[in-house]
C-alpha positions as CSV (number, residue, x, y, z in Angstrom):
1,M,0.0,0.0,0.0
2,A,1.3,3.4,-0.9
3,E,2.5,5.7,1.9
4,L,0.4,8.8,2.4
5,K,2.3,11.9,1.1
6,T,0.4,14.5,3.1
7,K,1.6,14.3,6.7
8,A,2.1,16.7,9.6
9,N,5.6,18.2,9.5
10,D,7.6,20.8,11.2
11,G,7.2,23.4,8.4
12,D,7.1,27.0,9.5
13,V,3.4,28.1,9.3
14,D,4.3,31.8,9.6
15,A,6.8,31.6,6.8
16,F,4.3,29.7,4.7
17,V,1.6,32.4,5.2
18,A,4.2,35.2,4.5
19,S,5.1,33.4,1.2
20,I,1.6,33.7,-0.2
21,E,1.9,36.1,-3.1
22,N,-1.6,37.3,-3.4
23,P,-2.2,40.0,-0.7
24,Q,-6.0,39.1,-0.4
25,R,-5.3,35.4,-0.1
26,Q,-2.5,36.1,2.4
27,S,-4.9,38.2,4.5
28,D,-7.6,35.6,4.3
29,A,-5.2,32.9,5.3
30,R,-4.1,34.8,8.4
31,E,-7.8,35.4,9.3
32,L,-8.9,31.8,8.7
33,R,-5.9,30.5,10.7
34,A,-6.7,32.7,13.7
35,L,-10.4,31.6,13.5
36,M,-9.5,27.9,13.3
37,E,-7.0,28.2,16.2
38,K,-9.6,30.0,18.3
39,I,-12.3,27.4,17.6
40,T,-10.0,24.3,18.0
41,G,-7.6,25.5,20.7
42,E,-5.0,23.9,18.5
43,P,-2.0,25.6,16.8
44,A,-1.7,25.5,13.0
45,V,0.6,22.7,11.8
46,M,1.8,22.3,8.3
47,W,0.5,19.1,6.5
48,G,2.6,18.6,3.4
49,P,3.9,21.8,1.8
50,S,0.6,23.8,1.6
51,I,-2.1,22.7,4.1
52,M,-2.5,24.1,7.6
53,G,-4.1,21.6,9.8
54,F,-5.6,21.9,13.3
55,G,-5.9,18.9,15.6
56,H,-5.2,15.3,14.7
57,E,-7.3,12.2,14.2
58,R,-7.2,8.7,12.9
59,L,-9.3,8.3,9.8
60,V,-10.7,4.8,9.0
61,Y,-11.9,4.3,5.4
62,A,-14.6,1.8,4.5
63,S,-11.9,-0.5,3.2
64,G,-10.4,-0.6,6.7
65,R,-7.4,1.5,5.7
66,Q,-6.3,3.9,8.5
67,V,-4.4,7.1,8.2
68,D,-3.3,9.9,10.5
69,W,-5.0,13.2,9.4
70,M,-5.8,16.7,10.6
71,A,-9.1,17.2,12.4
72,I,-9.7,20.2,10.2
73,G,-7.6,22.4,8.0
74,F,-7.3,24.6,4.9
75,A,-5.0,25.3,2.0
76,P,-4.7,28.8,0.5
77,R,-4.6,27.9,-3.1
78,K,-4.2,30.3,-6.0
79,A,-7.9,30.0,-7.1
80,N,-9.5,29.7,-3.6
81,L,-9.3,28.7,0.0
82,S,-9.8,25.0,0.2
83,L,-11.3,24.0,3.6
84,H,-10.7,20.4,4.6
85,L,-13.5,19.6,7.0
86,T,-13.3,15.9,7.8
87,C,-16.8,15.1,8.7
88,D,-20.0,13.6,7.2
89,A,-21.3,16.0,4.6
90,E,-24.8,15.6,5.9
91,E,-23.7,17.3,9.2
92,L,-22.8,20.4,7.1
93,A,-26.0,20.7,5.1
94,A,-27.7,23.2,7.5
95,P,-24.7,25.4,8.2
96,L,-23.9,25.6,4.5
97,T,-27.2,27.1,3.6
98,N,-26.2,30.3,5.3
99,L,-22.6,30.4,4.3
100,G,-22.7,32.5,1.2
101,K,-20.7,31.9,-2.0
102,Y,-18.8,28.6,-2.1
103,T,-18.4,25.5,-4.1
104,Q,-18.1,22.0,-2.8
105,G,-16.0,19.1,-3.8
106,K,-15.9,15.5,-2.6
107,G,-14.0,16.4,0.6
108,C,-13.6,20.2,0.6
109,I,-15.4,23.5,0.6
110,Y,-14.0,26.1,-1.7
111,I,-14.2,29.8,-1.0
112,K,-12.8,32.4,-3.3
113,K,-12.4,35.0,-0.5
114,L,-13.6,35.3,3.1
115,S,-15.7,38.4,2.3
116,D,-17.8,36.1,0.1
117,V,-19.1,34.2,3.1
118,D,-20.9,35.0,6.4
119,S,-18.3,35.0,9.2
120,D,-20.8,33.6,11.8
121,A,-21.9,30.8,9.4
122,L,-18.2,30.0,8.7
123,A,-17.4,29.9,12.4
124,N,-20.4,27.6,13.0
125,L,-19.4,25.4,10.1
126,I,-15.8,25.0,11.5
127,T,-17.1,24.4,15.0
128,I,-19.4,21.6,13.8
129,A,-16.8,20.0,11.6
130,Y,-14.2,20.1,14.4
131,A,-16.6,18.7,17.0
132,S,-17.6,15.8,14.8
133,S,-14.0,14.9,14.3
134,R,-13.5,14.6,18.0
135,T,-16.1,11.9,18.4
């Protein structure tokens, strides 16, 4: 079985955020990091070269495969902020209705900029996702 490439590492989160070229994306990354740290009580940790994760859990796939993964996290990509919220998508249906402009992939919520979403709805979404990862 292939080894998971995205792992927690000792990368410098501050240096990573400072390296984000787009000023809006960098500002959003700082704000989202602070929000996730406040909600989780966990410091940001680099997972791979470009994901900031908060907390830690053991994911078990339907196949039985187990991997170490962040409880929640995000990646400030060029096109958007990619939120990694490891919980059942059904748990997010209600909070997503009030979020604002976003798109959704199989395992991520994509936001172009934080000003596109309601800050209270985003905080609620993060809180629910983090709480569900702790059970």
